Each structure stands twice: as structure tokens, then as C-alpha cells.
N, C-alpha and C positions, 0 to 999 in steps of 0.2 A: 669692473668694480660695481658692486650692487648697491642699489638704493631704491626707494619707493618710486614707482613710475609717476611722472607728472601727469596731470589731467589735461593739459593743453594739447590740442591735436591740430594737424595740418589738413585743410580741406583738399578735395581733389583738384579744384581750380588752382589753389595755392601750390600744390605739388607740381602741376603741369607748368605753372609760371616759373617755379624754381628750376625745373628741368630746362626750360628755354634759357634762363639766366646762366646756368652752369655749363650747358652743352653747346648751344647755338651761338656762333660768332658771325655777326653780319659782315665783318671784314673778310670772311672766307669767300663770300660772293664777289666782292670787289677784287680781291687778289686773284681769284679764279679767272675772272674775265681778262685781267691784264697779264697774268702770267701764262695762261694756257688757252685763252680765248674760249670758244664754244667747246673745245675738246675737254675742258674741265668737267663738263656735264657727265661724260662717260666715267670719269674717275669717281665723281661723287655718287653716281648710281651704283657702280660696281662695289665700291667700298661700303656704301650705305646698305646694300642688300646682303653682302657677304660677311660684313663685320658688324656694322652699327645695329642693324635690326636683330640679328641673332644674339648679340651681346645684351641688347635691351631685354630680349625675351629671357635670357639667362638670369639677368638681375631681377626680372619680374617673378620668375618661378622660385628662385631662391629666397627672394624677399618675402614672398607670400608664405613659404614654408617656415621661415624664422621670424614671422611678423611680431611675435611677442618677445623677441630677444633684442637686447640693447646694443650688441656688439657689431652690427652691420657686417662688413666683409670679413672681420675676424671670426665672427660666429659662423658665417657661411662656410669658410674654409675648415675651421676646426671640427664642426659638426658633420660636414660632408666626408672628409677624409678620415677623421677619427684618430684616436690614440695620440702618442707623443709626436708623431710626424705631423699630424694635422695641427696640433697646438703650436709646434715650432714654426711651421710654414705660415700659419695664420698670424702669429706675432711678427715674424719678419716682414710679412706683407703689409700689415697695418702700420708698423713703425716706419718702413721705407716710404710708404704712401703719405703718411702724415708729414714727415720731414720735407718731402718734395713740395708739399703745399705751403710749408713755412717759407721756403725759398720763393715760391710763386707769390706769396704775400709781399715779400721784399721787392720783387720785380714790379708788381702792379702798384704798390704804394708809392714807389719811386717815380712812376710815370702818370699818376692819376691826374696831375694838373694839365697834361697834354690835351685831352679832350675838352677840358674847360677853356683852354686857350682858343680853341676854334670857335667858341661861342662869340668871340670878339671879331670874327671874320668880316662882318659887314661894316665895321666902323674903323678899321685900321688901314693904313696905306698898304697896298699890295694884296689885300684880301686874305683869303684862307692860306695862301702859300707863304705868308709872312707871320702867321698867327703864333706858331710855336716859338720862333725866334724872338718875337715881340715880348712874349711873356717871360721867356728865359732871360732876356736882357734886363727885365724889371726885377725878378725875384731870384734869379740865378739857381744853381744846383742846390744851394743851401735852403732856399725857400721851398723848392720842390720837395726836398726831403722832409722838411718840417710839416708841410701841408699833408704829405703822405702819412706821417705819424699821427697828425690830428684826425685824418679820415679813419684810419684803422682803429684808433682809440675810441672814437664815437661809435663805430660799427660794433666793437667789442662790448661797449656799454649797453647798446640797444639789444644785442643778442642776449644779454643777461636778464632782460625783461621777459623772456620766455619764447617758446617756439611759435606761438600764435602771432606775436609781434614780429618775430623773425620772418615768418612766412609772408606776412603782409608787406614788409619792407623789401624782401627778396623779389616779391611779385612785381614790384615797380620796375626792376631790371628786366623781367620777362616781358612786361608791357612795352618797355622802351625798345627792346630788340625786335619785337613783333611790329611795333609802329613803324620802324625803319623799313621792314619788309613790305608792309601795307603801302607806305608812301612810294616805295620803289615800284611795286606792281601797278598801282593806280596811275601814277604819273607816266610810267612806260606805256601802258595801254592808251592813255590820252595822247601821247606822242605818236603812237602807231596809227591811231585813228586820224589824228590831225594831218599826218603825212600820207593819208590815203592807203594805209596798209603796207607801206613800203618800210622795210627795216633798214637800219643804218649798216648792219653787218649782213653779209650773205648767209642765208640759212641753207646749208648743204652738207652732204656727207663729208665732203672735202674739209669744210670748216670744222666739223666735229672730230676730225682725225689729224689736224695740222697744228703744230706748235707755232705760235706767232713769232715774228722776228724780234730780236733783241730781248727776248724773255730770258730770265735767269736760268730757265730750264731748257732753253734751246741749245742745239748743237748737233754735231754729226759724229758718227762712229761711237767710240766709248763715251765721249762727253754727252752725246745725245741720249744714250741709254741711261747714263747716270742722271740726266735731267728728267727723263720720264719716270724713273724709279723715285727720284726726289719728290716730284709732285704727287706721286701715288702715296708716299709716306705722309706728305702734307695733308692729303685728303683723308687718310686714316685718322690722323691726329685731330682733324677738324671735328671729328665726332666724339672726342674724349669728354669724360666727366659724368657718364651715366651712373657709375658706381657711387659717386658722391651723393646723388639724390636717392638712389635705390637703398643706400644704407640708412636712410631716415624712415624706413617703413614702419618702425615701431611707434613713430610719432604721427602716423597717418590715420585719419578717420576711415573706418571700415577697410583696413589694410588688405584683407584677403581679396577684395574685388578691385579696390582703387589703385593698388600698385600695378596691376595688369593694365587697367585702363590708362593710368597716367603715363607709364613708360611707353606703351604702344602708341598712344596719341602723340607723345613727344617725338618718338622715333619717326613716325610717318610724316609729321609736319616738318621735322628736320630735313629729311631727304627731299621733300617737296620744295621747301623754301630755298635750299641750295641750288637745286636743278632749275626750278622755274625762275629763280633770281638771275641765273646766268642767261636764260632765254630772254627775260625782260631787259637785261642789260644790252642785249644785241639789238633791241629796238632803237636805242639812241646812241650807242657807242660802236664805232667801227675801229676795231683793234688794229687794222692794217692801214688806217688813214695816216698820211704824213704827219699831221699835227699830234696825234696820239703817240705814234712811234717816236717822234721827236721828244715828247715829254717822258716817255719810258726810257729812252737812251740816257745814260749818265753823261755828265759834263765831259768826262774823259773820252766818251764815244762821240762827242760832238752834239749832244742833246741838251735839254734844259735840266734833266734830272728832277723834274717837278714831281714825277711819280716815284715813290719808293715804298717799301713795305709799311713803315710807320705812318705814311701819309695816304695809303691806298684808299681807305674808306672815305676820307674827306675829299680827295680828288674825284673819286667816283661820284659822290653825291653832288659835288660842284658841277660836274658834267651833266648830271640829271637836271639840276635846276636851270642851267644854261640852255639845255635842250628844250625844257618846258617853255622858257621864254621865247626861244626861236620858233617853236611850234605855234605860239600865240602871236607871232610876228611883231614882237617888241623890238625896241632898238638895242644895239649891242651893249650900251651902258646899263640898261635895265636888265638885260640877260645876265650880265656879270653880277649885278646886285642880287638877282634871284639865285644865282649859283652860290654866292657867299651866304645867303640866308639858309639855303639847304645845308651848306657846310656847318653853319652855326647850329641848326637843328640837330645835325648828326653829332656834333660835339656834346650837346646836352644829353642826347640819347645814349651815347657811348659812356659818358660819365655815370649815368644812372645804371647802365648795364654792368659796368665795373663794380659799382657800389653794391648792386644786387648780388653779383657773384661773390663779393666779399662776405655777405651775410651767410651764404650757403657754405662757402669753402673755408671760412674762418672757424665755423662751428662743426660741420659734419665730420671731417677727418679726426679732429680732436675728440669729439663726442664718442665716435665709434671706438677709438683706442682706449680712452679713459674709462668709459662705462662697460666696455666689452671684455677687456683682458682680466685675468684672475687677480683677486686682491693679493697684494704683496709684491707685485712687480714694480709698481710705483708707490710712493708714499700715500697713505690713506687719505690725507687731506686733499689730494688732487681730485679724488672721486666724490668729494662732498658736494651735494646739490643744494642750490638755494631754494627759496620758496617757490620759484617758477620752474623748478626742475632742470636747472642749467648748472653744469660744473664750473662755477665762476672762478674758483681758485686756479684751476687748470687754464682757464681762458686768460686770466691776468698774467700767469707765468708765460704763456705763449705770446701774449702781447709784448711782454718785457723782452723776450728773445728777438722778436721781429724788430722792435725799436732799436735794440742794440745793433742789429745787423744794418738797419737803415743809417744809424749814426756813424757806424764804421765806414759804410759805403760813401756817406756824404762828407764826413770831416776827416776820415783817415787819410794818411799819405798814400803814395803810389803803391807801396808794398802791401798796405792793409787793403786797399781797393782791389789789388790783384788777388789777394786771399779771398775776398768776398766773391769776386768774379769766378774764382776757382770753385767755390761752393756751388755757384749757379751751374757751371759746367758739369760738376759731379752729378747733378740731378737731371741732366739731359735725357737719360734713359730711365732713371729710377721712378719717375712719375707713371710710366706706362708698363713697366715690368709687373707691377701688381695685377694688372689686367690679365696677364698670362696666367698668373697663379689662381685668379678667380675662375677663369675658364677651365683650368686644370681641375680645380675643385668641383666644378659643375659636372665634369665627366664622372667623378666619383659619386656626386650627388644623384645623378640620373640612375646610377646602378645600385644605389644604397636603398634597399627596401625597408630599412628601419626608419627612414626619414619621411614624415608626413608630407604629401604633395597635394595641397588643396587645389592648385590649378596646374594644368598641363597644356601648354600652348603648342609645343611640338607634338606631332601626331603620335609618336612612339618614342621609346627610349633610344632606339637606334637612330631615328631622325635627329633627336636632340644631340646625341653624341657626335654624329656626323657634322652637323652645323657648328658644334663647339670646336671640333678639330679644324674646320675651315677657318673659323674666326681666330683660333689660336695661331695657326700658321701665318695668317695675315698680320697679326700684331707682332709675331716673332720676326717676320720679314721686316716690318717697320723699324723695330729696335735694332736688328742686325745691320740694316742699311744705314741707320743713324750713326752707328759706329764705323761702318765701312766707308761711307762717303768721304769723310776727311782723309782717310788712308788712301783712297783712290786718287783724290786731288793731290795728296803728297807724292804719290807714285808718278803723277803727271808733272811733277816739279813745281806745283803751286804752293807756295808758302809752307815748305816741308815741315819746319819746326812747329809752327802753330797748329797745323792740321794734325800732325802726329800727337801732339800734346792733347788736343781736344778729344781724339779717339781714345787715347789711353785713360784720360780722366773720366770719360763717359762710362767705360767699363769699370774703372776704379770706383766710381760712385756706387754702382750696384754691389760690388764686392764689399766696399766699406760699410754701407748701411746694412747689408745682409749680415755681415760679421758682428756689427754692434747689436743687432736684433738677436742673433744667435747667442751671444754672450749673455744678454739680459735674460732671455727666457731659460737658458741652461742653468744659470746661477739660481734663478727662482726655483726651478725643478729640483736642484740639488738641496736647496734650503728646505723645501717641502718634504723631500725624502728623508733628510736628517731629522726633521721635526717629528715625523711619524714613527721613526725607529725607537724601540724601547731603550731606556737607559740601561747601561751595564749594571750588574748586580752590585758591584762595589760602590757605585754612585747611589743606588737605592738604599744601601745600608747607611 
């Protein structure tokens, strides 16, 4: 939908910070070291070089070509492929992608109080390990849902003030996630020096190629292969979100140059912090030590269950703080306090990171869809921009939808909550299928001589197409395995009904949202075709 371009622009620094906020997850370092040990480095390097970096280049090249267009990935696909096929695929892609992020908003808004709870780690009995339960006992699931509604409402209001304000606020999340990486690296190096260069974990080829005991990805035979593929998929998805930032290139200062700089800086830093973060973790964590293994083991396995996916980053930083105290030869009580202080700092940083991601992901998918698609698909009022160049009406409608979903999830009965959980399962794959379509469009883009290409990062068209196919095969594998994994577990007799349902709903989500998108764009095209046809002579008379 067209409207006059707003004058507010995003700086290169703001663009890079938004990239860090949307793409880099510090928890991927902590989960990497506990799930796969040092072997996670190889996964992050391979997926980073063969998928993340090429896809970032794809977004940079296409973003630069369509730098004056508002539609983001919709424009990339429609203009690259062309014709009715490009328009249909472009709309299906943007619609599927947008709705996936609506469900993402529901998920994150519902858990945004969790990082806040860890801020209380130093002052509650039991420290960080009891923080979440302490807060949940006070406010309950109802309070968590209402706080989530408050946060996303405030974020939506602040977005309406313009992209310059949005960029500044989103940058706080980028600074927060990078501060965690800086603290990790500096403290880990301090521990290494204090220990005379001796690392907590053995640094060897064997460590780089061995899956630790009691990892959710460990196993032998078929189970072991499923585990390796499972973490490979996790590593691929750890690099997700580039398209959300790349689609804002029309809001970027000096976009022709800065989109290339911003995305390549972000991609390079991303691969580095994941890989060096795992190395730094090896300076103070021995994944094979009895105490760590005991914490990783579930209570059913005879362990404490202190480490789990939702607690990973806080457990990780608690261990870092404790190790710093140990290196300084402090007493155990002070070491524990220091560990809880690190967990509290992590809670604050993760809250700011979530909030920063909200600023980007509440705005970017909606902006690309509402401003990019042809007028007439959606009501005209949704495309109306305020004085700051923001489609506020569409934003408030989106907010209303998310609030309804949160209220249903919070106050609905079991049947309603199952329905909301079903929506979440439907988007297991739909968030990443659009990446396949973007890469497919790039292959057409690279060969389309009518499209202006102000920057070419790949040396030649053939190089670009080759890396695009590699990236596409990798993300296709990730999506196929996401569907296949529960079916494999079902075939092994593990919770057959639930796993089969999850697989079918994952596929069903792609089919459902693609069908809705197809119906919407096809109806629009039919209306446009009928409107252009001349009236019959009888009606003219």
C-alpha cells in the first residue's frame, strides 16, 4: 500500500544493533556447550558459513537493489520472479511470515517476566535456581499474561513514534546481548590467566567430535543420528531473523552501501561470538565433570535437573560468576553470591534483549506486508501512515490480535489453551519456510538482467546461484527434519499420538497459511481483472 515515504532513517550503527537484537541469541552459546560441548563449534561454523553468511549476502544484494521499495521480502520475490507467479508467491510468503511472528509475540509476551525474575537471584532463598518459581508463586500465570500484555502495548505505542525512536530502543537490545558476550569473553580470559592457562575442559579434536553424556542429543544408532541432525537443525535456526532486518532497508541511511556493511558485519560477528563463546565457556566449564553432569541429568535420571533449556543461560552465567570468585580465591559463600549476581545481570540483559527484539519484530513483518502489497488486498485504512511514517492502525489491530491470544492462553479453559497451543505448533515450520522462498527468488534475481544490481558480493552469477542452492538445501533439510523428527520418535514407540500430531500439524500449518494467502491474493486478482473489463453494451445503454 502506498504512502509518502517518512523522512526518519536508521543509522548504520542502529541497523547493526537491530541485527544483533533480532538474530543473535546468547542462549545459543550456553545451550551449545551443555548440549553438545565443544562439538557445537563445528555445527555453528558449518551452518554459519554455508547458510547464515550466504543468506545474509542474499538479503544484502536484494535489499540494495530494492532499496527504494517499501515491501521488503514481498518486493524481493515479486520483482525477482515477476508475473502472477511472483505476486502469488510473494504474498503467500509475507502472509505466512507475518502470522508466524504474531505467534512469536504471543510466546515471548507470555514469558517476558521470566528474565525479570532472575534479577532477584541475589536476594531470595536458593538464589537463581528458585527465582522463576518465586515470581510465579507471587503473580501466577495470570500476572505473567497481564505483564506480557503491558509490555507489548508499550512497545507498540513507542513504535508509533517513528523508526528513529524504534532504532534507538531496539539498539538497547543489541547492546544488551553484546554486553553478555563481552562479559563472558573478558571473565573467561581472566579465569584462564588466573589458572595459569589451564582450561576447565580438554581442548582436543576428540572433544570437538564427541557428544557429551546425558545430552538430549546423545545416543547410539538411529537415536544418535537423530540427535546429531537435531542439533544441526538447532544450529541452523540459531541464525534466523536476517530477513526481518534486511526488509527495513528502505528506512536505512545510505542504503546502497549500509545494507551491505550492516548485514556482513552482523553475520561475521554472529559466527564469531557463537564459536568463540563456546571456546570461552571451555575455560571455566567442564561438561564432563560429575557436578555438571549431575545438574544436566533430570531428576528421573538421578540428577538435580538444575540445567534445562529455559534455565540454560542463567545456569551458564551463574557458573561463570562462581568460577570468577574461585579464580580470585574467595570463599564459597562469596562465590555463590557472585554467581547469583551474574545471573541477575543476565536476567536484566535478557529482558532488554527480548524487548529490543519486540521493537524490530512487532514492526518489520507488519510494515513489509501492509506497505508492500497492492492496494485492495487489505482495507485502505490499514495502510494509513501517521505523521511519523508508521502504519499505526495496522499496528493497533495487530496488538489487539496478540492480546486476544494472550488472554485466551491465560484465562481460557483447557480446550481453549489446547487450541492456542495448536496454533503455536502450526507455526513450527511456517516461520522458516519463507526463507526457502526468498532464496528461490534470489536464484531468479541473479539471472534477471532487468533488475538493477548496485552491489554484487558473490563474484559471479554462477557463484551466487551455487551458494543459494546450498543455503536452500540446508534450510530445506532443517524444515524436513523438524517434521520428520517426531515421526521418527513415534516409530520408535515414543509418545506415538503426541509426536504424530505434532508432525501433522507442522505440515498442516504450512498448507493452511499458504492456502489462506492463495485465496486472498487470488480473490484480489479476480476483482482487479473484473474491474478492468469493459461493461457489456446493454449496461452502457
